[in-house]
C-alpha positions as CSV (number, residue, x, y, z in Angstrom):
1,M,130.4,72.7,99.2
2,Y,131.9,76.2,99.3
3,K,134.9,75.1,97.3
4,T,132.7,73.4,94.7
5,L,130.5,76.5,94.4
6,S,133.5,78.7,94.0
7,A,134.9,76.5,91.3
8,V,131.6,76.7,89.4
9,L,131.5,80.4,89.7
10,L,135.1,80.6,88.6
11,F,134.4,78.6,85.4
12,C,131.2,80.5,84.5
13,T,132.7,83.9,85.0
14,F,135.8,83.2,82.9
15,S,133.5,82.2,80.1
16,L,131.9,85.6,80.2
17,A,135.0,87.6,81.3
18,L,135.9,89.1,78.0
19,A,132.3,90.3,77.3
20,Q,131.6,91.6,80.8
21,S,135.1,92.9,81.6
22,V,134.9,90.9,84.9
23,I,137.6,88.6,86.1
24,I,137.5,86.1,88.9
25,G,140.4,84.1,90.3
26,Q,142.1,82.8,93.4
27,V,145.3,83.9,95.2
28,V,147.4,81.2,96.8
29,H,150.7,80.8,98.7
30,H,153.4,79.9,96.2
31,G,154.8,77.1,98.3
32,T,151.9,75.6,100.2
33,K,149.2,76.4,97.6
34,T,147.0,77.5,100.5
35,P,144.5,80.4,100.0
36,V,145.7,83.9,100.7
37,S,142.8,85.9,102.2
38,G,142.9,89.7,102.3
39,A,145.1,90.1,99.2
40,I,144.5,93.3,97.3
41,I,143.8,93.1,93.5
42,R,143.8,96.3,91.5
43,Q,144.7,97.6,88.1
44,D,148.0,99.5,88.1
45,G,147.4,103.2,88.4
46,D,143.7,102.9,89.2
47,E,141.9,103.1,92.6
48,N,139.5,100.3,91.5
49,H,140.3,97.3,93.6
50,T,138.9,94.3,95.5
51,I,140.1,92.0,98.3
52,T,140.3,88.2,98.3
53,D,137.8,86.3,100.6
54,P,138.8,83.7,103.2
55,A,139.1,81.1,100.4
56,G,141.4,83.4,98.4
57,Y,138.9,84.1,95.7
58,F,138.2,87.5,94.2
59,R,136.1,89.2,91.6
60,L,137.1,92.4,89.9
61,T,135.4,94.6,87.3
62,V,138.1,95.7,84.8
63,Q,138.2,99.4,83.9
64,P,139.4,100.7,80.5
65,G,143.1,101.8,80.8
66,S,145.9,99.9,82.3
67,D,146.6,96.4,81.1
68,T,148.5,95.5,84.3
69,L,146.9,93.7,87.2
70,M,148.6,94.2,90.6
71,V,148.2,91.6,93.3
72,S,149.7,92.4,96.7
73,H,149.6,91.4,100.3
74,V,151.7,92.3,103.4
75,G,154.5,89.8,103.7
76,Y,154.4,88.8,100.0
77,R,156.1,90.1,96.9
78,T,153.7,92.0,94.6
79,S,152.7,90.2,91.5
80,L,152.2,92.1,88.2
81,L,150.2,90.3,85.5
82,P,149.1,91.4,82.0
83,L,145.4,91.5,81.8
84,S,145.5,90.5,78.2
85,T,146.8,87.1,79.2
86,Y,145.0,86.7,82.5
87,V,142.4,84.4,81.1
88,N,145.0,81.6,81.2
89,Q,146.0,82.4,84.8
90,S,143.0,81.8,87.0
91,T,145.3,81.0,90.0
92,I,147.9,83.6,91.2
93,A,150.7,82.4,93.5
94,L,152.4,84.9,95.7
95,E,155.9,84.5,97.1
96,E,156.7,85.4,100.7
97,Y,159.7,87.6,101.6
98,A,161.5,87.9,104.9
99,L,162.1,91.4,106.4
100,E,165.5,91.0,108.1
101,L,166.9,94.5,108.4
102,K,169.7,96.0,110.5
103,T,169.4,99.0,112.8
104,V,170.7,102.1,111.2
105,T,171.7,105.6,112.3
106,I,170.2,108.7,110.9
107,T,171.2,112.3,111.8
108,S,173.3,110.8,114.7
109,R,170.2,109.1,116.1
110,S,169.9,105.3,116.3
111,L,166.9,103.2,117.2
112,N,166.6,103.5,120.9
113,L,164.6,100.5,122.3
114,R,164.6,102.0,125.8
115,D,162.7,105.0,124.4
116,I,160.2,102.7,122.8
117,E,159.6,100.8,126.0
118,N,159.3,104.0,128.0
119,G,156.7,105.2,125.6
120,M,154.4,102.2,126.0
121,R,151.3,102.5,128.2
122,L,149.4,99.5,129.6
123,V,146.0,98.9,128.2
124,R,145.3,95.6,130.0
125,D,147.2,92.3,130.7
126,N,149.9,91.9,128.0
127,L,148.7,94.7,125.7
128,Y,150.3,98.1,125.5
129,A,149.9,101.1,123.3
130,N,152.4,103.8,122.5
131,E,151.7,107.1,124.1
132,M,152.3,109.0,120.8
133,E,151.4,108.5,117.2
134,T,154.3,107.1,115.2
135,S,156.6,110.0,114.3
136,N,158.5,111.0,111.2
137,G,161.8,110.5,113.1
138,L,161.0,106.8,113.9
139,Y,159.5,106.0,110.5
140,N,162.5,107.4,108.7
141,L,164.7,105.0,110.7
142,F,162.7,102.2,109.2
143,L,163.0,103.6,105.6
144,S,166.7,104.0,106.1
145,A,167.0,100.4,107.2
146,L,165.2,99.3,104.0
147,E,167.6,101.4,101.9
148,E,170.7,100.2,103.6
149,S,169.6,96.6,103.4
150,D,168.9,97.1,99.6
151,A,165.3,96.2,100.0
152,M,164.3,98.6,97.3
153,D,161.1,96.8,96.3
154,V,159.8,97.0,99.8
155,L,161.1,100.6,100.2
156,A,159.1,101.7,97.1
157,R,155.9,100.5,98.7
158,C,156.6,101.8,102.2
159,D,158.0,105.2,101.3
160,Y,156.0,108.4,101.8
161,D,153.5,108.7,98.9
162,L,153.5,112.3,97.7
163,S,152.1,111.5,94.2
164,S,148.7,113.2,94.9
165,Y,150.4,116.6,95.6
166,Q,151.7,119.3,93.3
167,G,153.6,122.6,93.5
168,E,154.0,124.2,96.9
169,Q,151.9,121.5,98.7
170,K,154.2,118.8,97.4
171,E,157.3,120.8,98.4
172,F,155.9,121.2,101.9
173,Y,155.2,117.5,102.4
174,K,158.6,116.6,101.0
175,R,160.2,118.8,103.7
176,Y,157.8,117.5,106.3
177,S,158.8,113.9,105.7
178,E,162.5,114.2,105.1
179,P,165.0,113.3,107.8
180,L,166.3,116.4,109.7
181,K,169.7,117.3,108.3
182,G,170.5,119.9,111.0
183,Q,171.0,123.6,111.0
184,R,174.2,124.9,109.3
185,N,174.5,127.4,112.2
186,K,172.4,128.9,115.0
187,K,171.0,131.6,112.7
188,D,169.8,129.2,110.1
189,T,166.0,128.9,110.1
190,S,165.7,127.1,106.8
191,E,165.5,123.7,108.4
192,V,162.2,123.0,110.3
193,D,162.3,120.0,112.7
194,Y,159.4,117.8,111.9
195,T,160.9,114.8,113.7
196,R,158.3,114.7,116.4
197,F,155.3,115.3,114.1
198,P,153.2,112.2,113.1
199,A,154.2,110.3,110.0
200,V,151.5,110.7,107.3
201,N,151.2,109.9,103.6
202,I,152.1,106.3,104.2
203,S,150.3,103.1,103.2
204,H,148.7,100.5,105.5
205,E,151.3,98.0,104.2
206,G,154.0,100.5,105.2
207,A,152.6,100.7,108.7
208,V,152.3,96.9,109.0
209,L,155.9,96.3,107.8
210,F,157.2,99.0,110.1
211,C,155.6,97.0,113.0
212,E,157.3,93.8,111.7
213,W,160.6,95.6,111.5
214,L,160.4,97.0,115.0
215,T,159.4,93.6,116.3
216,Q,162.5,92.0,114.7
217,Q,164.7,94.8,116.0
218,Y,163.5,94.5,119.6
219,N,163.5,90.7,119.8
220,S,166.9,90.3,118.2
221,S,168.6,93.0,120.2
222,P,171.2,91.8,122.8
223,A,170.7,95.0,124.9
224,K,169.0,94.8,128.3
225,K,165.2,95.2,127.9
226,K,162.0,94.7,129.9
227,F,160.7,91.8,127.9
228,K,162.2,88.8,126.2
229,K,159.8,88.7,123.2
230,V,157.1,91.1,122.0
231,K,155.1,91.8,118.9
232,F,154.4,95.3,117.7
233,R,151.3,95.6,115.5
234,L,148.4,97.7,114.5
235,P,145.4,97.3,116.9
236,T,142.0,95.8,116.2
237,L,139.1,98.2,116.1
238,S,138.0,97.2,119.7
239,E,141.5,97.5,121.0
240,W,141.9,101.0,119.5
241,Q,138.6,102.2,120.9
242,I,139.2,101.0,124.4
243,A,142.7,102.6,124.4
244,A,141.2,105.8,123.1
245,L,138.6,105.8,125.8
246,G,141.5,105.5,128.3
247,Y,139.5,104.2,131.2
248,P,141.7,101.6,133.0
249,K,138.7,100.0,134.7
250,F,136.8,99.2,131.5
251,Q,134.5,96.3,131.8
252,S,134.2,95.1,128.1
253,W,136.3,95.2,125.0
254,K,133.2,96.4,123.2
255,L,133.2,100.2,123.6
256,D,129.5,100.7,123.9
257,E,129.1,98.1,126.7
258,N,131.2,100.1,129.1
259,F,130.4,102.5,132.0
260,V,132.8,105.2,133.1
261,E,133.1,107.3,136.2
262,V,132.5,111.0,135.8
263,V,132.3,114.1,138.1
264,I,129.2,116.1,137.9
265,P,130.1,119.7,139.1
266,S,128.0,121.0,142.0
267,D,128.3,124.7,141.1
268,T,129.6,126.1,137.8
269,L,131.3,124.8,134.8
270,A,134.6,126.2,136.1
271,G,134.6,123.6,138.9
272,V,134.6,120.7,136.4
273,M,136.5,118.3,138.8
274,K,134.6,119.2,142.0
275,G,131.3,117.5,142.7
276,N,129.6,114.1,143.0
277,K,130.9,111.1,141.2
278,T,128.6,108.8,139.2
279,K,128.8,106.2,136.4
280,V,127.4,106.8,133.0
281,P,127.2,104.5,129.9
282,V,129.6,105.1,127.0
283,G,127.1,103.8,124.4
284,N,124.5,105.7,122.5
285,N,127.0,108.5,121.9
286,N,126.8,109.4,125.6
287,V,130.6,109.7,125.8
288,L,132.4,111.0,122.7
289,Y,135.8,112.2,124.0
290,P,138.5,110.9,126.3
291,W,138.1,113.8,128.7
292,F,134.7,112.3,129.8
293,N,135.7,112.4,133.5
294,A,134.5,116.0,133.5
295,Y,130.8,115.2,132.9
296,N,130.0,118.5,131.1
297,Y,132.8,117.9,128.6
298,R,132.1,114.3,127.7
299,K,130.4,115.4,124.4
300,K,132.3,118.7,123.8
301,P,135.5,119.2,121.9
302,Y,136.3,122.4,123.9
303,N,136.4,123.6,127.5
304,H,134.5,126.4,129.3
305,N,137.0,128.9,127.8
306,N,136.2,127.7,124.3
307,C,139.7,126.3,124.1
308,Y,139.7,123.1,121.9
309,L,141.1,120.0,123.5
310,G,142.3,118.4,120.3
311,N,143.6,119.3,116.8
312,F,140.4,119.4,114.7
313,R,139.1,121.3,111.7
314,I,137.3,124.3,113.1
315,D,134.6,126.0,111.0
316,G,135.5,129.5,112.3
317,T,131.9,130.5,113.3
318,K,132.4,129.9,117.0
319,P,134.6,132.0,119.4
320,V,137.7,130.2,120.4
321,C,139.9,130.2,123.5
322,N,138.8,133.5,125.2
323,N,138.3,135.1,121.7
324,A,142.0,134.9,121.0
325,I,143.1,134.6,117.4
326,R,144.6,131.1,117.0
327,P,145.8,129.4,113.7
328,G,143.2,126.9,112.6
329,G,141.0,127.9,115.5
330,D,142.8,125.4,117.8
331,G,146.5,126.4,117.3
332,W,147.2,124.3,114.2
333,T,146.3,124.5,110.6
334,K,147.6,121.0,109.8
335,M,149.3,118.4,111.9
336,S,150.6,119.3,115.4
337,P,153.6,117.7,117.1
338,S,152.6,114.5,118.9
339,G,151.7,115.3,122.5
340,A,150.6,118.9,122.0
341,Y,147.4,118.2,124.0
342,F,146.6,116.5,127.3
343,P,146.7,112.7,127.4
344,N,143.8,110.4,128.4
345,D,143.8,108.5,131.6
346,M,145.9,105.7,130.1
347,G,148.5,108.3,129.2
348,L,147.8,108.3,125.4
349,Y,148.0,111.6,123.5
350,D,146.0,112.7,120.5
351,V,143.7,109.7,120.3
352,V,141.1,112.1,118.7
353,G,142.1,114.7,116.2
354,N,145.6,115.4,114.8
355,V,145.8,112.4,112.6
356,A,143.4,109.5,112.2
357,E,145.0,106.2,113.2
358,M,145.1,103.0,111.2
359,I,143.9,99.7,112.6
360,D,144.6,96.2,111.4
361,E,141.8,96.4,108.8
362,D,143.2,97.9,105.6
363,S,141.8,101.4,104.6
364,K,140.2,102.0,108.0
365,A,141.4,104.8,110.4
366,C,140.0,105.9,113.8
367,G,139.6,109.1,115.8
368,G,139.4,111.7,113.1
369,S,142.1,114.3,112.3
370,W,143.1,117.9,111.9
371,N,141.2,117.8,108.6
372,D,138.0,116.4,110.2
373,D,135.5,118.4,112.2
374,P,135.1,117.5,115.9
375,S,131.9,115.5,115.3
376,R,133.9,113.1,113.1
377,S,136.8,113.0,115.5
378,T,135.5,111.1,118.5
379,I,136.5,107.8,120.1
380,H,133.7,106.2,118.1
381,S,134.8,107.6,114.7
382,V,136.0,105.3,112.0
383,K,136.6,106.5,108.5
384,S,137.7,104.9,105.2
385,F,140.6,106.1,103.1
386,R,141.5,104.9,99.6
387,R,145.1,105.9,99.5
388,P,147.9,107.4,101.7
389,N,147.0,111.0,102.6
390,N,148.0,113.8,105.0
391,S,145.3,113.1,107.6
392,V,146.1,109.4,108.4
393,G,148.9,108.0,110.5
394,F,149.2,105.2,113.0
395,R,150.0,104.3,116.6
396,I,151.9,101.1,117.4
397,F,150.5,98.6,119.9
398,M,152.7,96.1,121.7
399,E,151.7,92.6,122.7
400,V,154.1,90.9,125.2
401,V,154.7,87.4,124.0
402,E,157.3,86.3,126.6
403,K,158.3,88.3,129.8
C-alpha cells in the first residue's frame, strides 16, 4: 500500500512540478534497484536540501538559481543532474564505490595501529570509544591516502571545507588543517603544530569515510594486533551520551534512565570528594556534566575556584579561575589540543566543549563546543549543523567484530 501511495504521489507531483517548483523522485541502487534511504538531494551551491525516506523517495522545493541537482550518499558516487531535464528522470540510480586505500606516510609518521588500539576505552561489551577527538594529524593521513590512491572525487568531498572563510580567518584555518611540515631550525617559530588539535571543517561524509578507511587499514594489516576484525564508526546518539556520561556501571542505554553514584561533601565545597555517597538520577537535567561524581559540580561547568572544566564560550561577566586573566575565560579562544582537560570515568577527554562531536545521524553533533556557552555544552546537548564548520569534529567508536 505504501508503494502504491508513493507512486500516486509521484505521478501527481510531477504533473504540477513545473508550476509549483517542487520535484519528487526516488533514489535506488544502480545494480539491485533497491531503494537508497538517507540519500541527500540538494541544488548545487545551495543549502536547500532533503533526505530520502526508507523507500528511497524524496520531495524537494526547487529554489531559483542553480540548474544542477546533486544526489549523494556515503558509499556511492555523487550524481549531478540538470534540473531542466529532471522531469524525464523520476528514478535516480546511484553507483557504489569501494574505498581501498593504502597506508601512507606523512611528515615521517605512518598510521600506527597500536596507537589507535591504546587510545580506545571500553564503553561496554564489544564497544569502545577513542579517548580523544579525531586529530588533524590522523585525518591528514586519510586525506593523503586518498590523494596517493588517486581517489580525487572522494578527496574533494572529504577535504577540509574552508569555503565559508575569508581573509585572515581563512589563512588561519588553512594553517590549522595543513600537515605539519617541520621547523627549518630551532629558532623557527613560523610553523605551529596543530597535529594534536581536533579536526574541524569536515563533512559528515568525510567522517564516515574516514571510519571506513581506518576499518580497512586495521582489518587488512598483517601486523600483530589485539583483535582480528573491528569496525570503526560514528556512534549512535545513545552510545555517544552514555560514553559522555562516563559511568561504567550505567544501567540503561537511554541516558535519562540511569542513576549515578555521587559524593555529597560533609563540610565545604573544597572537600568535594569527601563525604557520604549516594545515587542520583541523571534525568530531568539533574546531571549535566561528566564530573558529576562531585555532587556540587554535577550542574556546574567550573569548580570552586571558578576554573572552567571544559573549553566553552564564556560571556566574560563572571570571575574566572581565582580572578586570573585567561584567554577566552577558560584558557582558549578557539579549539584546544585534545586532552587539555580532565577525562571522565571511562577515560574520555573533551566530551563536552572543545568541539561538538558528530553522531551517525547526518547534521547532528553532541556535547557543545568552544563556540557554545556551557548551558549548550552538556552531555545532553545535541545541535544541528548545516555545513562543515569550526566548532564540529568527531570521535571514533570501535565495535569488535571478531576477537
